[in-house]
TORKOL-4160 file (C-alpha; in steps of 0.2 Angstrom, whole numbers, padded with zeros to 4 digits, m for minus):
88
<pt num="1" X="m0054" Y="m0184" Z="0008"/>
<pt num="2" X="m0056" Y="m0166" Z="0005"/>
<pt num="3" X="m0042" Y="m0152" Z="0011"/>
<pt num="4" X="m0054" Y="m0139" Z="0011"/>
<pt num="5" X="m0071" Y="m0134" Z="0019"/>
<pt num="6" X="m0084" Y="m0122" Z="0012"/>
<pt num="7" X="m0086" Y="m0114" Z="0031"/>
<pt num="8" X="m0102" Y="m0104" Z="0032"/>
<pt num="9" X="m0098" Y="m0100" Z="0049"/>
<pt num="10" X="m0079" Y="m0089" Z="0045"/>
<pt num="11" X="m0068" Y="m0083" Z="0061"/>
<pt num="12" X="m0059" Y="m0067" Z="0062"/>
<pt num="13" X="m0040" Y="m0075" Z="0057"/>
<pt num="14" X="m0045" Y="m0088" Z="0045"/>
<pt num="15" X="m0036" Y="m0091" Z="0029"/>
<pt num="16" X="m0046" Y="m0092" Z="0016"/>
<pt num="17" X="m0047" Y="m0093" Z="m0005"/>
<pt num="18" X="m0062" Y="m0085" Z="m0019"/>
<pt num="19" X="m0072" Y="m0102" Z="m0028"/>
<pt num="20" X="m0069" Y="m0091" Z="m0044"/>
<pt num="21" X="m0051" Y="m0087" Z="m0041"/>
<pt num="22" X="m0046" Y="m0104" Z="m0036"/>
<pt num="23" X="m0030" Y="m0108" Z="m0021"/>
<pt num="24" X="m0018" Y="m0092" Z="m0029"/>
<pt num="25" X="m0032" Y="m0082" Z="m0021"/>
<pt num="26" X="m0028" Y="m0081" Z="m0005"/>
<pt num="27" X="m0035" Y="m0071" Z="0011"/>
<pt num="28" X="m0034" Y="m0068" Z="0028"/>
<pt num="29" X="m0051" Y="m0062" Z="0035"/>
<pt num="30" X="m0048" Y="m0046" Z="0048"/>
<pt num="31" X="m0068" Y="m0042" Z="0052"/>
<pt num="32" X="m0085" Y="m0049" Z="0049"/>
<pt num="33" X="m0101" Y="m0040" Z="0045"/>
<pt num="34" X="m0117" Y="m0042" Z="0035"/>
<pt num="35" X="m0121" Y="m0031" Z="0019"/>
<pt num="36" X="m0133" Y="m0014" Z="0021"/>
<pt num="37" X="m0149" Y="m0015" Z="0009"/>
<pt num="38" X="m0145" Y="m0030" Z="m0003"/>
<pt num="39" X="m0159" Y="m0041" Z="m0012"/>
<pt num="40" X="m0145" Y="m0055" Z="m0009"/>
<pt num="41" X="m0151" Y="m0067" Z="0003"/>
<pt num="42" X="m0132" Y="m0072" Z="0009"/>
<pt num="43" X="m0129" Y="m0056" Z="0017"/>
<pt num="44" X="m0113" Y="m0061" Z="0028"/>
<pt num="45" X="m0099" Y="m0054" Z="0020"/>
<pt num="46" X="m0080" Y="m0055" Z="0027"/>
<pt num="47" X="m0067" Y="m0040" Z="0026"/>
<pt num="48" X="m0052" Y="m0050" Z="0019"/>
<pt num="49" X="m0036" Y="m0042" Z="0015"/>
<pt num="50" X="m0024" Y="m0052" Z="0002"/>
<pt num="51" X="m0008" Y="m0061" Z="0008"/>
<pt num="52" X="0006" Y="m0052" Z="0000"/>
<pt num="53" X="0018" Y="m0060" Z="m0011"/>
<pt num="54" X="0002" Y="m0073" Z="m0018"/>
<pt num="55" X="m0003" Y="m0071" Z="m0035"/>
<pt num="56" X="m0019" Y="m0060" Z="m0031"/>
<pt num="57" X="m0010" Y="m0048" Z="m0019"/>
<pt num="58" X="m0015" Y="m0035" Z="m0029"/>
<pt num="59" X="m0034" Y="m0041" Z="m0031"/>
<pt num="60" X="m0042" Y="m0025" Z="m0021"/>
<pt num="61" X="m0032" Y="m0011" Z="m0031"/>
<pt num="62" X="m0041" Y="m0010" Z="m0044"/>
<pt num="63" X="m0058" Y="m0008" Z="m0035"/>
<pt num="64" X="m0062" Y="0005" Z="m0022"/>
<pt num="65" X="m0052" Y="0004" Z="m0007"/>
<pt num="66" X="m0061" Y="m0001" Z="0007"/>
<pt num="67" X="m0047" Y="0005" Z="0020"/>
<pt num="68" X="m0037" Y="0021" Z="0012"/>
<pt num="69" X="m0020" Y="0016" Z="0023"/>
<pt num="70" X="m0023" Y="m0002" Z="0016"/>
<pt num="71" X="m0027" Y="m0004" Z="m0003"/>
<pt num="72" X="m0026" Y="m0023" Z="0000"/>
<pt num="73" X="m0041" Y="m0022" Z="0010"/>
<pt num="74" X="m0060" Y="m0028" Z="0004"/>
<pt num="75" X="m0076" Y="m0036" Z="0009"/>
<pt num="76" X="m0082" Y="m0053" Z="0001"/>
<pt num="77" X="m0098" Y="m0059" Z="0003"/>
<pt num="78" X="m0096" Y="m0077" Z="0013"/>
<pt num="79" X="m0103" Y="m0086" Z="m0002"/>
<pt num="80" X="m0088" Y="m0086" Z="m0011"/>
<pt num="81" X="m0077" Y="m0090" Z="0003"/>
<pt num="82" X="m0068" Y="m0107" Z="0005"/>
<pt num="83" X="m0057" Y="m0107" Z="0020"/>
<pt num="84" X="m0042" Y="m0117" Z="0021"/>
<pt num="85" X="m0041" Y="m0130" Z="0033"/>
<pt num="86" X="m0028" Y="m0139" Z="0043"/>
<pt num="87" X="m0019" Y="m0154" Z="0039"/>
<pt num="88" X="m0013" Y="m0165" Z="0054"/>
């Protein structure tokens, strides 16, 4: 049984990780939106804030920060995000 799901319908507040970086890349969805002027078919994006203290907590530091007051946030295409599932 899988303990994760690739969730196309992410919601604000969901805890997610990145398919390429694995479970050490942990973020929380702050906002949902769509890419503008993108040839990519998957236009849905999530504004993600990295969880402090995790391995990739400074993931967005090396990129242009979306929120000047919080450099730990950035937009990620939903295609790359996997939602952590609650355990019973």
